[in-house]
N, C-alpha and C positions, 0 to 999 in steps of 0.2 A: 742500407736504407738507399730505397728511390724516393722520388717528388711525391711520387702519389701518394706513399705514408705523412712525408714531411706534412700535406695538402689533410691529410684524414681531421686536424684539426679545424676545420671549417664545418666538420660534421659534427660537433662536441658544442654549443652553444657557449660550454662553460670554457670553453679553452678556446685560444687565437693566439694565433705567432707575429700579428701586427700593435694586438694591443692589449696588456699585462693587464690591465684594468678592467677588463671586458666579461669579468664574473658577474655574476647575480647582484644585481642589490644589494646590498648586506649594512643599510638603514633597517632600525630598529626600533618596533614603539612599545610602550610597556611602561610596568610602575619599579621604581630601583629606589633601593634604599642609599646613603650614600653613607657608606662603610669607613670610609678618608678625607678627611679636608684638610687641606693648609692653602697657604699663599700661592703655589704655582702647581702647582694641579688637585684632582678628588678620583676615588676610585667608587662605584654605582655598582649594585648588584643588583641582576635583574630579581625581581620574586616569586621571581614565576617557575623560571628555568636554571634561577642560582648562576647565571655565567656572571665574569667578571667586565666590570666594565674597566680600564684605566683612562681617565681622563689628561688633554694633552696639558691644558689649561686648564683651572676654576675660573666655573662661572664664578661667582661667588657662592656658591654649596657652603654649607656648614654639616657636618659629622651627626647621621642621625633623622635626618631627613627625609622625609620621603616624594620624589618627583615622579613625575608623571607628563615621562614624557619622551621624545627621539632619539636616538644614538644614533654616530653616523661614523664608519672607522676613515681613516686621517689615511689618504694617500703617500704615499706610491704601496707603505708595508702592510696596514692595519694593525702595526703594534700596540694604535695611539687610537682614544675613540674622541668625539665635538658632541656634546649637547648640541641640537640645531633644533630641535624645540621642543620648549615646555608646556604642557595644557596645566602644570597644576602646582603646585609647593607645599609642604605642612611639616611642621615641626613631630618629631614624636617623641612620647615622655613615656614613662614605665616609672608608677611611683607605689613604695609598700603605705597604705591608707591600718590606721588603727582602729578601723570597722570594721567586724567580721561578719564572716559571708552572714548572706540572705537569708530570709527564709527558703525560699527556693534555690537555693546552692547549697542546706544546707540539705532538702527532700534530693536531689540527686546525688549529695554524697553517702546519704546512707542507704539507697538501693543499689547500689556500684561496690566489690570488697576493694579491700585496701592494697593497693598499686593500680589501678584503677585510672583511666580517663575519660570523664564525657565532656560533650560538646552541644552545644543549644545556641540559635540561631539569638539574636535579643530580638526585642519585641525594637522597629526601628532600625538602624544600624550597626551592625558590631557580633559580638559573636561570647559565648560564657565558656569556660573553662576546665570544670571540677578536677582537683584531683584529692583523692583519700590516700594515707601517708600513717605509720606508725605515729602515734600521738608524739612518742622520742623525737623523732625525724622530721616534727613539722617542719623548723628551726632551717636546717640541712637543706629541703627542698625546693622554699622560701629562695635558700642563697643560690642554687643552683637557677633557678628560673631568672634569679638577677643578674645571676656573672652569665647567662644565656643568650645577651641585653640582644646580638645579632640577632638569633632566631624570629626574637619577642617580636624586634621594633618590624623583621621581614614578615613576620604575620601579621602583624597591624597594618604595614604599608597595604598590602597583598587582599587585606579584609577593607579598607576604604577608613581608617579610624585613625583616630592622631595621639586615644591616651591607652595605659593599658596603665589597670591598677589591680593593685595585687591586694585580698584582703584574705585574713586566715582566724583561725583558733586552731586547738591543738585536735592534729588529724584527716582535716578539710584545709584544700589552697582553692583559692577562686582566683582564677585572671581572667578578669573579664575587660575585653577587650570595644571600646568606647569612642562614639565623636566626639 
């Protein structure tokens, strides 16, 4: 190896023999779901790409919150992150309603075969998801949606809503993403 080989790092903007932290700025702005929080730390999941960011300390976040903000890796290794900016925070909830699906949701369900999902934008903010299932499988399907809390809350965070309401009747499940 020659001195010229060592100097080749000068040609690569991501490598530098002088500055181990010279890689491109890893700061990231996105919407994050708080998947875990305790007094000492918090874990954020980017709802756009699924990347997980463990915060070195918890700046007062609670599990189940959506945070629109900026994270930056902690030097020197970048293994943990810091929440360096917050544009908005909101609590997210999932609830099972006693109300049946709306007439529109029943109409969507009637137009699709069992096992299918239809997504439709709500007037204003949010989205409707209508799933048709075998009538005998309705309760199990609702339980699956409730058990997959992280995925459901991630979708709510991505859609910019705060509340998820599940309505059902035999064979039809409506998941309503509401402001």
